[in-house]
N, C-alpha and C positions, 0 to 999 in steps of 0.2 A: 416366198420362204424368208423366213426369220434370222437376223443376221447375231451370230452368238453376242453377247456380252463381254466384256473384259472380264467379268468377275469370274465367268465360266470356265475360260482359257486358263489353263496352269501355267504357272509361273516359269518361264525357261532360263530366263537370267535377272539378277538381282544386284544392283550395284554395292550391295551391303554385301554380300554373300560371295557372289560370281555366280557360275554354273550351278543350275538345280538339279536334281535329280527329278524326272518327270514321275518315275514309279513310287516314289513316298513323299517328294516334295521337300525333302530338307536339302543342304547344301552337297556337293557331290564328295568333298572330305568326309562329311558325318554321316554318309550314304549307310545305311541298314541294310537295304535290301541286295546290295552288291555283295557282300561281307556274307552274308548265309546262302548265296548260291553259286558257291565258288565250285568251280566243277572237280568231281570227285576223280573222274577216270573210270578205268576198267577194272581196276584193281587186281592187275598185272604187273610186276615190276618187270622191265625190259633190260637187259644187257646186250650191249653191242660194240662189236672191235671196230674203231675208229684209227684211220693214222693219215687221211687225206687232210693238207694243211697244218700239218705237224710236224713238217721236216722228216718224212719218214719212220718217225717214233709211233708204238702202237699205246693206245689210250684206251682202255674198257669204261663206256659210257653207261651209266645207270638211272635211269628215268623210270616216272611213274609211283615212287615213291610218296605216300600218304602223309607226309611228314611238313611241320614248320621247318622255318629258316635255321633255328637253334637245335632242335633235332637232327636236323639233315647235316648240320655242321658235325656234329657229335658222332653220328653213326658213320661219316666219312673218317674221322680220325681212328676210331674204331676198325675199320675194314683197311685202312692204310696199315697201322699197325699188323694186322693179321697178313697181308699181303708181302709187309717189311718193304713198301715203296712208299713214292708221294703221289701226290695228287689233290684236288680240292672239290669243293660243293660252293655251286654257283648256279642260280636263275632255275632253282628245283631239280639240279641232275647233279650226279657226283662222279668226278672223273678219278679214276686211278689207272697209272701211269704204269705200263707194261701190258700182257698178255697173261692174267690171272683169272678168265673167266668161267673155269670149272670150281675153282677155289672161290671165287664168289657168290657163284650160284648154290653152293653146298652151305655157306656161310647165311646168306640171306634164307635160305631153306630151312636151316637150324633158328633162326630167329622168327620166323613163322609167316616170310612174306611168300608168296607163290610167284614165282620169277623163273624166267626163262629167256632162252637166248633169241636176239633178233637180227633178222640180216644177214644170211649166208650163213 
């Protein structure tokens, strides 16, 4: 059996660039294959009510929005103004303070998103 030569093996680590992507051969920070294969989800925006770990306060959590961070923050601001309450946008989800499930469903449907209630 022939032993593979070092030129046939892909570069796994380079002291010049650090970790290398095995698919495209570029440094991980400049990898083009990971950016193009971002998970798109199933196209359904889910709204769920949470109160666990929040001192009994109710929060509506909106997940599954196909938006980047800037657009997510802008949408969170508009939804907070519409509900007249506080909230935040972080880690790809929007949290709206209070129980505004029906209002959020109507508002997201008006904006063209396929939204549904999740979890009980």
